[in-house]
N, C-alpha and C positions, 0 to 999 in steps of 0.2 A: 790551536787546530790548524790546520792547512787546508785553505778553499778548496774545494772541488775542481777536478778538471773538466766536468761538462756540467751545466746546469740546463737540466730540461723540467720545463713546467709550461702547464695552460696558459695561455694569455689571448682571451677573448676566444674566436674561434680559430686560432690558432695553435699549433704544439709548437713551443718554439725551443730550441737547443743552441747552447751557447757554447762555444769552448772554450775553456779556461785555465788554460796551461800557459801563461803570455811568457814566461824566461823561455821557454821552449818555443815561441813564435807558435803556441798549441799546436806540435808534433805530435801526431797521435801516438798513444801506445797500447796495450791489448784493454787495460781497463777502459781507456775510452769507446773503446771500436765496441766491447760490451755494453757500454751505460747507452750510447747511441742505440745501437739495436735493440735494448729492454724496451727505449720510449719508445722507439715507432714500432715495435711489435704493440705496446699498450695500446698505444694511437691510430692503429691499424684501422680498428672496428669500431673504436671511441665516434659515436653519435656525434657529440660535441666538437669534435674537431675536424675540421671540415679541409686545411692544408698544414704543411709544417715549413719551417722555416729553419735555416740554421747558419749563425753568424760567430762572431767571435766577440770577445770582451771589447769595450770602449776603451781606447789608447794605446793601444796595441797595433802594430804595422803587419801583422801577419793574420790573414784567415787561417791558413793552415800550412807551416811549412814544408810539413812532408811526413814519415814516420821515425820510431825510434830506430835511426842509422847502428850507432854505437849498441843500443843492444843487441842486434842483426848480425853485426861482427863480434862480439863476444861469446852470441850462443854459436855463433859460426867455428869458432874456433875448438868448439867443445863438442857436444853432441849435434847440437843445431835445434834440439827439441824446444826452448825458448822461442826460434826464428817461427818454425812450425807452426807455434801455438797462436803465434801473434798474426801471421799471413792465413791462418784458419779464420781467426775471430775481422781478419779485416776485409779479407775475400767473399763473409758471409755478412756483411755491413753492406759490401758495396753492392751484391746481390740480391740485397735486401730494397736497396735503394733504387735502383732499375728497375724493380718490379715493383715498386711500391703504387699502388692505388691511386693513393689520393697526390694531390699535386705537392710535390717537395719544391723548395725554393733553396738553394745556395745565394748567398750574399759573399761575392768572391772579391770582400774588400779588404785586400794588399795581397801579402807574397801565397800564392797558389801553388805547390808545388808536389809533386809523389804524391803523398798518400790525401793533400789538401785537394786535389785532383779528383782523388777517387771518389770523394764523400759530396762531392759538388757534381760533374760533368755527367752524374748518368740520372740525375735528379731532372724532371720536366726543367725545371726553369733556372738559369742560373746567370747572375746579375753582376756584371762588372762594374766597376767604377778608377777613375782615375790611379788608383791608388793601386789595381791588381797589377799582381807580377806573375805569369804563372810562365812556368817550367817542368819538361821534363827530365832532369839534370841524371839520372841515373849513369849513363854511360860515361861520367868521369868519374865514379866510382868503383866503375867494374860490376852495377846491378843492373838490373832492367826496367824499363819502365811497366812497370806491373799497375796493379788496381784498376785494372779492363784497358791499359794501354793497346794491347793486340784489337782490343774492341774499338776504342772512338778513336784513334788514331786517323786508323786507314781507312777513317769515312769522314773523316773530312778533304774538302775539295782536292782535287789531283793528287799530289804527292807529299801536301804541306804535311801531313804525318810522319811521315818518313823522316822528312828535313828535320822534325822538332825532334825527335826520340833520339837520331842519330848525334843531332850536334847539342843537343839540351837547349837550343838556342830559348830566349828569354824574351816574350812579349808580353808590352806592359796596354793597361789603359783598353782603347780602342781598337787595337789589335786583336785582343783578345776576343769580343764579339765580332770581328772582321773573322775570322776564322772558324769560327762555330762554336769556339770552349765555352764561351757565354751564348746567353740568347736575348739578353737585354743590355743595358748602359743606363747609370745611372750617376751623374754628373755629384750627386751627392745621397749618399746612402746610409744617412746618420739616422733617421729617421723611420726607415721601412719599414724593419722587423714592426715597429707599431702600428704604421700603416696599417702592413699586413694583416693584423690582429686585427683592425678597425672595419677596415673595407676590405678585405678578402684578396684573393687572388687580383682583384680589378685596382688595386695601388698601383699594378704593373700598366695599365694602359698608358700611362703618358712617358713611357721610357723609350729610348730609343731602341730599335731593334735590328738597326741595318749599320755599317759602316765600312770604308775602303779603305785595305791593308796598307800600313805606310812601307811594306816590301812588296808593292803590287808591280813595281816595276821588273822584279825579279822573276815572278811567279812560271815564266815560262822555263826560266833556267830550274828552278824549282823542281818542276814536273818532270821536265826532261832524264835532269841526273838522277833526281834521287827518284825516279821510275823504274832506275834499271832492276836488273835481276839478279845484282849480285854486290855487295859492299866495296869491290875491287871494280867494277864496273862505275860503281858512282864516283868514286875517289877520282877515276882515269878521265870521266868526263867532266869532274869539277875542275882539274888542275889543266884541263885544254881548255877552259871559257872567260867570263869575264874577271875583273880582278874579283869584285863582288865573289865571284865562284870559287876562284884561289883560296879566297880569306876562309871560305865553309872547309874546303880541303885541309887548309891550316887545324880548321877547329877540329876535325876527325884525327888529324894525324895526334893529337894529346889523348884521344878515348881508348879506352880498351877496345881491342882487336875481339877479343870475344864477346864481350856484351853487343857490340854493331851487331856482330854475325848472328847474334842471337836474337837480338831485337827486329835486326832485317826476316829473319825467320818468323815472329812470333807477331811481327804485323801482316807478313804475306798471309800468314796460313790465318789469323783472326778475320782479317777481312773478307773470305772465303765463307766462316762461320755464318751459322743462322740461329744460334741457340748463345744467347750471354754466359749460363752456365758450361756450355764449353770452351769456350776461351777462359773461364776461371780454372776450369781444370787443368789447363794448361799452361796456365800460369802458376798455378801451384807446383805443378811438376817443375817447371822451370828454378823457381824461387828454392823450393827445397834442396834442390842441388846444389846451386850457384851460391849460395852465404854460405856454404861450406868448402867453396874452394878461396886458393890461396892469392886469384886474381881478387877477389871483393875484398877479401880479410887486407890484402896489399893499398887496393884504391880508398879505401876508408882511412887509413894512415895517414897515405901522403895528401889526400884532399882537409881532413875533419881532425886529425888527431894531431902528428908533425907539422902536417899545413906545408911541409917542401914543395910539395905539388909537383913530383918526381917519382911516380908510381912505377915500382919494376912490372912492367904486366906481365901474365901467362897467361897465353902465349903469346910475348912481344910483337909478333908480328900478322897482319891479316893472312899472311902465304900459311903461317903457322898454326892457323886456327883452321883443323880438319872437317870435313863434313861428317866424318864420324864423332867427331868430339861434340859438333854441333848437336847431332841426329841426341848422344847420351843424355841432356837436358829436356828432351822431350819424349821420353819413352814413360809410360804408363806407371805410377806408384801405385795400380791395385786399388785396394777399398781404398786406404789410408787420401786419397787423391777426391773425394766424398765427403768425407768430415766439416766445410766448410759450408755445407749448404742444407 
């Protein structure tokens, strides 16, 4: 028999969830999201559980590499229903974590991307390590920075979130703490989950909580350029800037024009919202439509299947992505968009 993809158990005063889909770097599927939700709901009112810890199986280099992108593509080629079911389960889990009444500790030891960010960043405590590699890389496959990206990214300092969303830049180690994606940094997290079971949340007291980002010298350019009102203005600002800024413009040139414009609006609107659930409704609207576009199907083909890294984006340019097209992804879906709550 195959091993379970989620191992949920009580360990001392802790409810511990261990991601256990090693061959996929613990990428989430619908069943994993539902199993995590079941465990969190069961422990929410359990007097024996003081806190929840989420980690990954020993000996693997990923905390959680994202979601099941190939499934989303296959579903998008047909009626999209399986993708919708996954989004509903995943966004319900994200919302549960955000609203969880007990301390929730995610040990982000290893690759933490996309869906892996969604099951960590909304918790009260997030621990990075020297192995942590964070990214929201969706713009490179024609998707968008979901799992609450519209909420947490615009709440990072300055325009850092917009920079990360549009470029898909990878941050490592202490940089993840420096931007606020993590709250703590551990040089060695190998026994941290056990210590939390023994000592409770005080096991985090000795960990580092502040760091200076390696990109500190570029903060002004990030805030100036990525704080613009449109993607076109961002690109123009970068092209007129330093060598580093022009390198960022080159990164954007390879991304999906449609995704970048959707993400820009998503983060702009998400930054103004006061209710996390409203943000998740917005993202469900986007996801329900975007997975069925040829743009997303082509992005996954080019990057993850054929790996030629030459996607034929549709529309092909920023100028061809009209305001009306962007608007269409944000239109309400009716009662269906409420089903993830």
